N, C-alpha and C positions, 0 to 999 in steps of 0.2 A: 295531588287530593289532601285537603284539607280530615283531620281522623277527629269524629264526635266523640267528646266521653260525657254521656249524659248521666244527671246531678239530680236529686231532692233536694230544699231547705224547704227545711220547717222547723221551728220553735229554735233550738241552736245544735240541730242535727245537720251536716251537710251525706246526705246519703250518698252512696256510688263513686265516693275517693283513694284514694289510696291505689290507685292503678297504677303504669306506668305511661305518664305523659311527653312522652319522648328521649331525646339521647341530650348530653350537656353541649352548649355551644351552637343548639338548632334555634331555630323559630318561626313562628308562623305554617307551622306544621300541626296543631290541637287547637282545638275548639273546646270550651264545657259548655254544654246545652244545660243551663239552671233554672230549672222549675219552683217558682218562689210560691209559698201556701202559708193562710193563717195570718201570724203578725207580722209578714215581711211584705204583705198585701199594701199597696197604699206608702213607702215607704222611701226616702231616697236612698239609693243603695251604693256603696264603694265597695270595691274590690280590693285588699291590698295582698304582694305580695314580696317576702321572700325568697333567697337562693337557700341551698341547702346549707351556706355556711354563717346566715342569719345576715348575711349582705344584700349589696342591692337593691333596696327597700323600691316599688312602684305601688301607685293607688291608680285604678282605674273606675272611674266612675259610670254604672252602667244607665246609656244615655238611649232615646229612643227609638236610633238608628242602630241598640242592640236586638234590638224586641222581635222574638220571632210570635208571637202569638199570648193569649190572654182570654181567660173568663171572670166577666165580673164579679168577683167575690169571691174565685175559687181558685184560680192561679195565674200567674204571669211567667214567661218563658224569652231568658234572654239567654245572645249567644256571647261569650266572652273569649276571648283569643289568649293564650296564653304567654306572657311577653317573655319576649329572648332573655331578659334581665332575671328570673324566676329562673331558665337554667341556662346560666352559669356553670353550675357545677352539679356533677353527678351527688346523688344520694337522695335528701327532703326536701322539695320545695314547698312551703308554706302559704297557703293560704287561709286571710282575716275577711271574710264579709260582715259587714256592719249597714244595719240599715235602722235612716231616721227618720223624725220625721219634722216637719217646715212648715211654719206657722209666719206667715207676713217674711219670708227672704230669713227668717231668723232660724237655725236648729234649737227646738224646741226642747227634745229630748231624745236619749238613745234610745230605740225600742229594742234595739237586737242586737245581737252580732254569734257568730261562730265559726271555726275554725279547723282544717280540711290538713291532709298530706299529701302530696304525690310522690310519685317515686320517678328521679331522671336517673338515665341508664348512663355509665361510662361513655366517655365522645369527646374529640379533638377536634379543633380547629385551628388551622396555620393561622398565628400572626400578624400575616398579609393580608387576613380578609377579616381578621377581629372589627376591624371600625369601619366594614361598610354592614355588619351587622344590624336591625333599624331599634333606634332609642325609641321608648314609648316613650309618648307626650304624657303631661302630668297632666293631674287633675282641671288645673285652670289652662288648661287648654282646650282640654276634653268640652268643659262646658263652656270656654268660648266661642268651638267651634258647634255645638247644639244651636248655640245663642242667635249664630250668625246664619242659622239655618231657618230663623223664625223673626228674625231682624226687622225686616222689609214691614209686615205685620205689626210689631208693635210700634215701629216707627211714626206705623198711620194714625195709629191710635193715639199715640201721644198727641200727632198734632192735631188730631181733632178733639181733643181735649181741653189742649193750649183755645185752641177758637172759641171754644164755649166756654172759656173762661174767660176770655179775654170780652166775649158777649154779654158774660152777667158782671164785667164791673165795669163794661161803658154801660148796661141799666143801671147799676146802682147809681154810678155817677149822673146818671140823668132825674134820678128821682132824687138826692139830693138835690141838686140845682133847683127843682121844682121846689121842695120845699124850703128851701131857703127865700126863692122869689115868692113864695105865698102862692103857687099857681093851685090846681086843681088837681083831685090825685089821676097817679097818672094809668097808663094800661099797663097789663099786668107783663112783665116780662117774663121770653120762653125759657120754660123749667132746663135747666141741666140736664146733663146727661155725662154719668159715666161708664167711660168705653170699660165694656164685660169680656172679657181671653176665657175660654176654654179650651181645654185639650182632652183630644179623645182617639183611646189607641185604638188601634186598629193590626188586622193578623200581619199587615203589609209595612205598619210601619204606626204614623197616628193623621190628626189632621187636625189645624189648629184653626181655633172659630170666633171673631174677634169683632163683636159689636158695637156701633157706636151710633152719633148720631146721623150719620148719613143713612147707615146702611150697614151691613154683612157682609165682614169677610172672612173668605175662608181660604187657605195655606195647607197644601197637603205635602206632609214628609216622607218619603218612603223608605224603608232600609236601604243602606249600601249594596252592591254586587261583592257575590262571593270574590275575596284576591284570589291570585294567580298560586295553582299548584308549588306545594312546600317540595324541595331534597329528598328523596328514602328515605328515612332513618334508619338509624341500625338495627341489625337482625337483633333480633329480640330473645330471652332467654331461653332457652330446653323446656322444652311442658314435660308434665308429670310423663311416668310409665303409662303404657294404655293398658287396659284392662284383661286378663286371662283370655286367649282364644278358647272357644267350644271342643268338646272333645272330637277328635275324628271318628271315621268308621272304623269300624274290628276290623283285622286281618282277616285273611283266607287260610285257616288251618288244616291237615288230613284229619277228617275222622276215621274214616277205616280204609286197607286193603285187601281185597279178594281177590283168589284165583278164581275167572267168570267163563274159564275155558280149560281141557286139557283135564290129562289126569297125571302127568309125572313121571310118564312110560322115558325110562333110556329111547335117546332118539327122537323124541318128539318135541311140538313147542307150546308151554302154558301159555296163557292171557292175563294175565293181574287187572282191576280195574282200578283209580285211587278215587276215594267219595271225597268231600273238600266240607270242610264247615260253610260255604255260600250253598250247598246242594247240586254243583259241580264235578261233572268223573275228567278223568281220563286213564287213556291203558296204556301197558308198556308189555314183553314177550319176556317170556325166560326157554331157552334151550336145554332139552335134558339132556346129559350125556353119557353115553354106553358107561359100563359097571368096569370097575378097572379088574386084570387079569390077576389070581395067586400065584406066583412062582413054583412049579412042579421041581421036586427036591432031587437034584441029580440032573436034571434038565434044564433048571432056571436059574440054578446057581452049583458049586463047585463042590464034589463029593468027599468024604473023609481021607477015601485016598487021595485024589490033587491036592488036599489042603497039610497032606505027612511028607508029600512029596516036596513040596512049596516052604516048609519049612526046613526040610533035609538042606534045601541047596542055601538056606539063608545060613543056616551052622557051619553050611565047608566056608562060609565066604567069611566068617568071624571065626577071628583068633581069640586065645582067653591071656588072663595076663601076664603068661611066660612066654607066648606067642607058640601057644602049639596046638594043633589044627586040633577040630575035635576025631 
């Protein structure tokens, strides 16, 4: 499927350019939709391309077959495929649009021109396939293709004009003979008739109307069908970081802990209630143990007599420095 880049051409500016137009080595995958306004209306338009190295120049005449629509005095819309030569290398491919006024088949004056650049991403094509890449026809070949489409109507008009000229010459010859022979005034000859050709642009192409002595001949030129879908292009560059997300909801904390049953007496169980910041609650229990017992002297621990007896027993076992018993 071809990608369409929409641009508006007004005065010396091309709005909508500067975007990515494919990868190096690709072709038939990107089309420019050019909407011409103001001074461009009614001009003969030509697109000139150069690749990122300023090489491989290509000229494209914007023909009736490329026209997508128009509104008289307001705009003209053309679809222009980006040629393979313009995407031979990565970098910035340059487009120059030139509109001229044609008078009697001769360029009368340059009307306006505008420049734009399109980014070509890195890409590679194997050498064995490079010779298969489409080569854009020359400007002369493009014009010839459009001429061939209306040649039959033009040929018929020229033939009718030749017949009218022969008849006029014959009438003139007859009149001259009558003058020389002294004859009377002859009948008036038939009026000559110059063919009139008119091209009317339509949303689907153009209608060519040729009016001559024998009547009016109409030919319709329709836009060509869309070409086959091109291959997928290379992956695009990573996009910019997204915006920061919204703050999350507040977490649940503990508001208070209180004993809600029991009195702390030994051997009993108390219940405690936890209240959270979202006003929910939960409970837990605590068993109260009995008080500890205070030891009684002489009952729960040694008396003084016991301690003296232990000390004396220890002295008996310990010798002094002279190994004399105490």
